[in-house]
GUKOLLO-716514 format. One record per residue (C-alpha): residue in one letter; x, z, y. Coordinates in steps of 0.25 Angstrom, whole numbers, padded with zeros to 4 digits, always signed. Each point is the difference from the previous one (the first is absolute). Layout:
BEGIN
AXZY...
This chain:
BEGIN
M+0070+0075-0002T-0004-0015+0000D-0013-0003-0006H-0001-0012-0009N-0014-0005-0003R-0001-0009-0011L-0008-0013+0004T-0010-0007-0009P-0001-0015-0001A-0013-0005+0005S-0002-0009-0012D+0002+0002-0015W+0012-0005-0008V-0002+0000-0015E+0006-0005-0013L-0010-0005-0009V+0003+0001-0015A-0009-0007-0010T-0003+0008-0013D-0005-0004-0013A-0014+0005+0004D+0001-0010+0012W+0003-0011-0009D-0011+0003-0010E-0010+0000+0012I+0004-0014+0004A-0011-0010-0005P+0005-0009-0012D-0003-0013+0008L+0009+0005+0012L+0011+0003-0010R-0001-0014-0006T+0000-0006+0014M+0012+0007+0003L+0007-0005-0012G-0005-0014+0003Q+0006+0000+0014L+0013+0006-0004V+0003-0010-0012L-0004-0012+0009I+0009+0005+0012R+0011+0003-0009G-0001-0013-0008F+0000-0007+0014E+0012+0007+0005Q+0008-0003-0013Y-0003-0015+0001V+0004+0000+0015L+0013+0006-0004E+0002-0011-0011L-0003-0011+0011A+0010+0007+0009G+0010+0001-0010A-0002-0015-0003G+0002-0003+0015L-0014-0004+0002V-0004+0010+0011H+0006-0003+0013G+0003+0012+0007P-0002+0015-0004A-0007+0005-0013H-0003+0014+0004S-0005+0006-0014S-0010+0011+0000I+0002+0003-0015G-0001+0015-0002Q-0008+0002+0013E-0013-0006-0005G-0007+0013-0003A+0000+0004+0014A-0007-0013+0005V-0010-0001-0011G-0004+0015+0001S-0001-0001+0015V-0008-0013+0001L-0010+0004-0011A-0004+0012+0009L-0004-0010+0011A-0013-0008+0002D+0000-0015+0001G-0002+0000+0015D+0012+0009+0003V+0013-0007+0004I+0015+0001-0003N+0013-0005+0005G+0013+0001-0007S+0015+0000+0000H+0011-0011-0003R-0001+0006-0015G-0015-0003+0000H-0004-0009-0012H-0006+0012-0007Q-0008+0005+0012F-0005-0014+0002L-0004-0003-0014A-0006+0014-0002K-0009-0003+0012T-0004-0014-0003L-0002+0003-0015A-0010+0011+0004H-0007-0010+0009L-0002-0010-0011A-0004+0010-0010P-0008+0011+0007K-0006+0005-0013G+0013+0002-0007L+0011-0008-0007D+0000+0000-0016P+0014-0001-0005T-0005-0004-0014E-0006-0013+0006E+0006-0013+0005P+0001+0000+0015S-0011-0007+0007D+0002-0014+0007E-0001+0007+0013I+0012+0010-0003R+0008-0011-0006H-0002-0008+0013L+0004+0012+0008L+0013+0002-0008L+0003-0015+0001R-0002+0000+0015T+0008+0013+0002L+0012-0006-0009A-0001-0013+0008E+0001+0007+0013I+0012+0008-0005C+0007-0013-0004G-0004-0006+0014L-0010-0011-0005D-0012-0006+0007L-0009+0006-0010G+0003+0014+0005F-0008+0009+0009S+0008-0004+0012H+0004-0014-0005G+0014+0006-0004R+0003+0005+0014G-0001+0015-0003G+0007+0000-0013S+0003+0013-0008M-0001+0009+0013H-0012-0005+0007L-0012+0000-0009Q-0014+0000+0006W-0014-0003-0005K-0009+0006+0011A-0013-0002-0007A+0005+0009-0011G+0004+0011+0010A+0015-0003-0002M+0004-0002+0015G+0015-0004-0002T+0013+0006-0006N+0011+0001+0010A+0015-0003+0000I+0003+0009+0011V+0002+0015-0004G-0011+0007+0006G-0005-0012+0007G-0014+0000-0006V-0003+0015+0003P-0005-0002+0014Q-0009-0011-0004A-0007+0008-0011A-0004+0010+0011G-0006-0012+0007F-0008-0003-0012A-0005+0014-0001W-0004+0000+0015A-0008-0012-0002H-0007+0007-0012K-0003+0012+0008Q-0004-0007+0013A-0010-0009-0009G-0007+0013-0005T+0004-0002-0015D+0006+0010-0009R+0011-0010-0005V+0015+0004+0000S+0013-0006+0001V+0012+0002-0009T+0014-0004+0004Y+0011+0000-0011F+0015+0003+0004G+0012+0006-0006D+0010+0011+0002G+0008-0008+0010A-0012-0003+0009V-0004+0014+0001N+0012+0002+0010I-0004-0012+0008G-0004+0002+0015S-0013-0009-0002T-0004+0008-0012L+0001+0014+0007E-0006-0006+0013T-0012-0004-0008F-0001+0013-0007N-0002+0006+0014L-0010-0010+0005A-0008+0000-0013S-0001+0015+0001A-0003+0001+0015W-0012-0010-0003R-0004+0005-0013L+0001-0014-0007P-0004-0002-0014V+0014-0005-0005C+0008+0005-0012F+0015-0001+0001F+0004-0002-0014I+0014+0003-0002E+0006-0006-0013N+0013+0009-0001N+0008-0008-0010Q+0012+0008+0003Y+0009-0011+0006A+0000-0008+0013V+0008-0011-0006S+0012+0008-0005T-0002+0013+0009H-0007+0012-0007V-0011+0006+0007A+0008+0013+0001E+0011-0006+0007A-0009-0006+0011T-0008+0012+0004G+0001+0015+0000E-0014+0001-0006P-0001-0009-0012R-0015+0004-0003L-0005-0010+0009S-0014+0004+0001A+0005+0012+0008R+0000-0010+0012G-0015+0002+0000L+0001+0015+0005G+0006-0004+0013F-0011-0009+0003N-0012+0008-0005I-0003-0010-0011R-0005+0005-0014S+0010-0004-0010W+0002-0001-0015R+0012-0001-0009V-0002-0005-0014D+0008-0006-0012G-0001-0015+0002M+0003-0003-0015D-0013+0007-0003C-0011-0010+0003V-0011+0011-0001A+0007+0010+0009V+0001-0011+0010Y-0014-0004-0001L-0005+0014+0001A+0008+0003+0013M-0004-0013+0006R-0015+0003-0003E+0002+0013+0007A+0007-0007+0012V-0011-0011+0001A-0011+0010+0000H+0007+0008+0011M+0001-0013+0008R-0014-0005-0003N-0006+0014+0005G+0007-0002+0014G+0012+0009-0003G+0010-0010+0005P+0013-0006-0006T+0006+0004-0013I+0014-0001-0006V+0002-0001-0015E+0014+0000-0005A+0002-0005-0014D+0014+0003-0007T+0003-0013-0008Y+0012-0008-0004R+0004-0015+0000Y+0006-0004-0012F+0008-0011+0006H+0009-0002+0011Q-0005-0003+0014N-0001-0015-0003G+0001-0007-0014G+0000+0004-0014F+0012+0009-0001A-0001+0016-0001G+0005+0008+0012S+0011+0006-0009A+0007-0014-0001F+0003+0002+0015G+0005+0014-0002Y-0009+0008+0009R-0008+0006-0011S+0003+0004-0015K-0006-0005-0013D-0004+0014-0003E-0009+0001+0012E-0006-0014-0003K-0003+0005-0014H-0006+0012+0005W-0010-0007+0009R-0003-0011-0011Q-0004+0011-0010R-0011+0003+0010D-0005-0014+0001P-0014-0001+0006I-0005-0010-0011D+0005+0009-0011Q-0006+0012+0006L-0013-0006+0001A+0001-0006-0014E+0002+0014-0006H-0012+0005+0006L-0009-0012-0004V+0005+0002-0014R-0002+0015+0000R-0014-0002+0005G-0004-0011-0009V-0003-0010+0011L+0010-0010-0005T+0009-0001-0012R+0015-0002+0000P-0001-0014-0005E-0011-0004+0010I+0009+0005+0011D+0012-0008-0006A-0009-0012+0000A-0004+0002+0014V+0015+0000+0004Q+0002-0013-0008R-0012-0006+0006A+0005+0002+0014A+0013-0006-0003R-0007-0012-0007T-0009-0001+0012M+0012-0001+0010A+0007-0010-0009L-0013-0009+0001V-0001+0002+0015G+0015-0004+0001D-0003-0013-0008E-0009-0004+0012L+0012+0000+0009L+0012-0004-0008E+0004-0012-0008D+0012-0002-0009V+0011-0009+0004P+0010-0007-0009D+0011+0010+0001G-0009+0010-0008K-0003+0008+0013R-0013+0001+0008R-0003-0003+0014I-0011+0001+0010K-0010-0012-0001P+0004-0009+0012S-0014-0002+0003L-0003+0014+0003W+0010+0002+0012P-0006+0000+0014D+0001-0013+0008P+0012+0002+0010S-0009-0005+0011F-0008+0013-0002A+0012+0008+0006D-0005+0002+0014V-0015-0001-0003G-0007+0013+0004V+0011+0006+0009R-0012+0001+0010G-0015-0004-0002D-0006-0013+0003L-0008+0006+0012S-0013-0004-0007E-0006+0013+0005F-0001-0006+0013A-0010-0011-0005G-0011-0002+0009E+0006+0008+0012S-0002-0006+0014F+0014+0002+0006V+0001+0001+0015D+0011+0000+0010R+0002+0003+0015D-0005-0014+0004T-0012+0000-0010Y-0004+0014+0002P-0015+0000+0004G-0002+0014+0005E+0004+0008+0012L+0014+0004+0003A+0005+0011+0009E+0013+0007+0003Q+0003+0012-0008T+0012+0007-0006F+0006-0004-0013I-0002+0014-0006D-0015-0001+0003A+0000-0013-0008V+0007+0007-0012A-0009+0012+0000G-0013-0008+0003V+0002-0010-0012M+0004+0011-0010A-0012+0008+0004R-0009-0013-0002R+0006-0003-0013M-0002+0014-0005E-0014+0000+0005T-0004-0013-0007D+0008+0001-0013E-0001+0012-0008T+0012-0004-0008V+0010+0002+0011V+0009+0013+0000V+0010+0004+0010M+0012+0009-0004G+0013+0004+0007E+0007+0012+0007D-0009+0006+0011V-0010-0011+0000H-0011+0011-0001R+0005+0008+0012L+0005-0002+0014K-0012-0008+0004G+0003-0012-0008G+0014+0002-0005T+0013+0000+0008N-0004-0013+0008G-0016+0001-0001A-0002-0011-0010T-0009+0008-0009R-0008+0007+0012G-0013+0006-0004L+0001-0005-0015K+0002+0013-0007D-0013+0006+0006R-0008-0013-0004F+0006-0002-0013P+0006+0013-0005D+0002-0004-0015R+0007-0013+0004V+0010+0004+0010L+0011+0008-0007G+0011+0007+0007T+0011+0000-0010P+0013+0009-0002I+0013-0006+0005S+0002-0007-0013E+0000-0015+0003N+0004-0004-0014A-0011+0008-0006F-0011-0004+0009A+0004-0015+0001G+0000+0000-0015L-0013+0007-0001G-0006-0011+0010G+0006-0010-0010G-0007+0006-0011I-0013-0001+0008A+0002-0014+0002L+0003-0004-0014D-0012+0008-0004G-0008-0010+0008R-0012+0009+0005Y+0006+0004+0014K+0009-0006+0010P+0011+0009+0005V+0005-0001+0014V+0013+0008+0000E+0007+0004+0013F+0015+0003+0001M+0003+0007+0013Y+0013-0008+0002A+0005-0013-0007D+0013+0007-0004F-0008+0009-0010M-0002-0013-0009W+0013+0003-0005V-0005+0013-0006A-0011-0007-0007A+0008-0012-0003D-0002+0000-0015Q-0015+0001+0002L-0001-0011+0010F+0010-0010-0006N+0001+0003-0015Q-0014+0004-0002I-0010-0005+0010G+0007-0013+0004K+0003-0005-0014A-0013+0005-0007R-0008-0013+0001H+0011-0009-0004M+0006+0009-0011F-0013+0002-0007G-0003-0014-0001G-0004-0005+0014T-0015+0002+0001G-0002+0015+0002A-0004+0004+0014V+0008+0010+0008P-0009+0003+0013F+0010+0009+0007V+0002+0001+0015L+0012+0007+0006R+0000+0003+0015S+0013+0004+0006K+0006+0000+0014V+0013-0005+0006A+0006+0010+0010M+0012-0006+0005G+0002+0003+0015T-0007+0014-0001G+0013+0009-0001Y-0003+0004-0015G+0013-0005-0005S+0006-0007-0012Q-0010+0006-0010H-0013-0003+0007S+0002-0013+0007M+0002-0012-0010D-0008-0013-0001P-0003-0002-0015A-0004-0015+0001G+0012-0005-0005I+0000+0009-0012F-0014-0003-0004A+0002-0015+0002T+0010+0000-0011A-0009+0009-0009P-0009-0008-0009G-0015+0002+0000W-0002+0006+0014R-0007-0007+0011I+0004+0004+0014V-0008+0001+0013A+0006+0002+0014P-0011+0001+0010S+0004-0001+0015T-0014+0001+0007P-0012+0008-0001F-0008-0012-0004D+0010-0004-0011Y+0000+0014-0005V-0015+0000-0003G+0000-0013-0007L+0013+0002-0008M-0004+0014-0005N-0013-0006-0005S+0007-0011-0007A+0010+0010-0006L-0011+0009-0005R-0007-0012-0006C+0013-0005-0007Q+0002+0003-0014D+0015+0001+0001P+0008+0012+0006V+0001-0002+0015V+0009+0007+0010V-0005+0001+0014L+0011+0002+0010E-0003+0007+0013H+0010+0002+0011V-0001+0013+0008D+0002-0008+0013L-0013-0007-0002Y-0009+0012-0002T-0002+0002+0015S+0001-0014+0003R-0013-0007+0005G-0005-0014-0003E-0013-0007-0004G-0008+0006-0012P-0014-0001-0005V-0011+0007+0007D-0011+0001-0011N+0006-0008-0012L+0010+0007-0009D-0003-0008-0013Y+0007-0013+0002C+0012-0005-0008L+0012-0008+0005P+0004-0010-0010V+0012+0003-0009G+0012-0007+0003K-0003-0005+0014A+0010+0003+0011A-0004+0000+0015V+0006-0009+0011R+0001+0010+0012R+0007-0010+0009T+0001-0015-0001G+0013-0007+0004S+0009-0012-0004A+0015+0005+0001V+0001+0011-0010T-0008+0007-0010V+0001+0015+0000I-0006+0007-0012S-0003+0015+0000Y-0009+0011-0004L-0005+0014+0003A+0004+0006+0014M+0011-0010+0001V-0010-0011+0003D-0003+0006+0014L+0015+0002+0003V+0002-0015-0003L-0011-0004+0009Q+0006+0008+0011A+0014-0006-0003V-0004-0015+0000G-0002-0001+0015D+0002-0014+0004V+0005-0005-0013D-0009-0010-0007A-0002+0008-0012E-0011+0000-0011V-0002+0014-0005I-0006+0002-0014D-0005+0014-0004L+0001+0000-0016R-0011+0010-0003W+0003-0002-0015L+0014+0002-0004D+0001-0001-0015R+0005-0012-0007A-0014-0004-0005S-0007+0001+0013I+0010-0006+0010D-0007-0011+0009W+0009-0011-0003D-0009-0010+0006T+0000+0006+0014I+0015+0003-0001G+0003-0014-0004T-0009-0007+0010S+0008+0008+0011I+0014-0003-0006R-0003-0015+0000K-0004+0001+0015T+0012+0009+0005N+0011-0002-0010N+0005+0014+0003V-0003+0013-0007L+0002+0015+0005I-0004+0011-0009A-0001+0013+0008E-0002+0014-0006Q+0003+0014+0005G+0005+0006-0014A+0014+0001-0006L+0009-0011-0004G+0002+0005-0014T-0015+0001-0003S-0004-0012+0008Y-0013-0008-0003G+0005-0012+0007G+0012-0002-0009W-0008-0005-0012L-0010-0007+0010A+0012-0008+0007D+0005-0004-0014E-0013-0005-0004I-0003-0008+0013Q+0014-0007-0001R-0003-0004-0014R-0014-0005+0004F+0002-0006+0014F+0015-0004+0000D-0002-0014+0004W-0008+0004+0013L+0010+0011+0005D+0010-0003+0011Q+0008+0012-0003P+0000+0012-0010V-0012+0010+0000Q+0004+0010+0010R-0003+0015-0001V-0002+0012+0009T+0000+0013-0008G+0005+0015+0002R+0014+0004-0004E+0005+0004-0013S-0002+0015+0003S-0013+0007-0001P-0006+0005+0013T+0005+0014+0004I-0005+0011+0009S+0008-0003+0012K-0009-0008+0010V+0012-0009+0003L+0005-0002-0014E-0014-0003-0005R-0003-0011+0010A+0014-0006-0003A-0004+0000-0015I-0013-0007+0001A-0004-0014+0006G-0009-0002+0012V-0003-0009+0012D+0015-0001+0005E+0005-0004-0014V-0011-0011-0001T+0003-0005+0014A+0014-0001-0002K-0002-0008-0013L-0010-0009+0006T+0010-0003+0011E+0011-0003-0010M-0009-0009-0008T-0006-0009+0012R+0011-0001+0010
């Protein structure tokens, strides 16, 4: 007979139910604060729907009416130094955290809101309306609310997109030796997203103080949670990751508070991550002021059932029962909140002759602000004495490229305790798969982090560390193709963060990755991502081709307050060239190319390992060869390129990678726009073929560009 031994989960999973005795034990001032927050948030949301109905909110208005109890109950269990991030339906999360920040001793619903709170409501409303007065000058709108000083690190329009960042905040808290915690709010839709599940695993493995707060409002747009998963009790996910989990009635503010208080205590005591699932309900459709029943996916009876359990009504009953407030005082608080929002709205709106209202024209952002802050202004380099090969004062000696990679990383970790390295196998194999982190795990055990195979999670975690600001993450992707696995974090989150949240917040994030075409690793391990990153706003791109350049460019990347991708080509790792003997601290200037060979007949522009192939190919051709070194739009050295073009009147852009993701495509277009009058012929290009490189040695060589292709093109251009 087969034995079946019942297994016991490693972590607890409980449902917490608040009793009248629990309600009676809550301090009256805390109950008053709960009501004060709830009525202000409800009044705010109702006013937003009014504006949306009048066409004054451009874009979505994801109302949280009905869900306020979960946000308020959870936030009031936090300390001011704790941080949160939230979802696209995040007004209530943001307001709960910022109200608690402004009123740390509590919020009295019987009093008029303070000037500070009115200003908070004004700036939040202005942001939702897209106005310059908003926290992000109108760029973030309804779905991207951030006030870092208050611990509100940003709400997020990508379902599940902010979850990995919250783990990064938690890592920074833990690494800094604090007992602070991080809370990430998301809904029933996000609980099935890969980035969320990856982050569950990573947070549990590293015992990070992060709470995954699931606002289960029953519907992802119109799809009921029971349709989307075989286990609609979403906190059950914790069992699979050894995360202690709570399930609670999200309409019961005190129950949420009690569950969150237990979760926070668990995290502060070093117990690792937690999950709190709050069953709640959004009264309106996904967007706007109509009920879900108007769209046919839920019934009026269901909506009535949930409205009868309204969090404000439940709290009011207990306040009256306990004699904390009277019914007239509660009604007056609701009316006061509505009146406050009307007055706040009057600061943004004005009457027009047709009897309607409009946004005051003076409040809109200046159109010239549209691109400001895509990247920083590089003021972090003020006072830096840049050097280059021709001005370097120290001794140089031949060395391998990978020795320069390992050497400068070791030096930076030695001199800067904020640098942290993470990636797959970076802590093993004597320095990862190529030796770039050689010896670092032994020297800096708490700052060299070997990760699970989960690029979306650990890239996003690194992004959270960067946004926190106390540490500088260096994230390694074993192959550039893996960037597609983490595309949301790289392009929607990290690359856009500075600009989206107003243009001033630093994002000091370095991504290292290798280009491996020519190594026989096939279509999914061989791409050159330069062309992709060049079209993605926010990123700076570094492409070193010599040991000397690698040291200086990596130092500049680590000083930069923008996200920087440092591309490395496998062919370069074993190559030899001049590098520094005893100085690993110099920086190469941002946006400065290198002329590797002078000439007057044709300008050849290239980067990475293709530079050496170009130098082999030019032969007797009177060609000037430019190594770009910096590839992003903001850092292209147009002075060097322009000087060369005015001399040669011919341009060839040479790259190994595939035609479809070509870096040279946009560069050729830009050159022709800038220098058309000096060109004797259109800009010519050498690229790989449309296909990705494949395993066959013959087919792989046919798919990528090399010396022969450059030689043939130069012959065609100069004959």
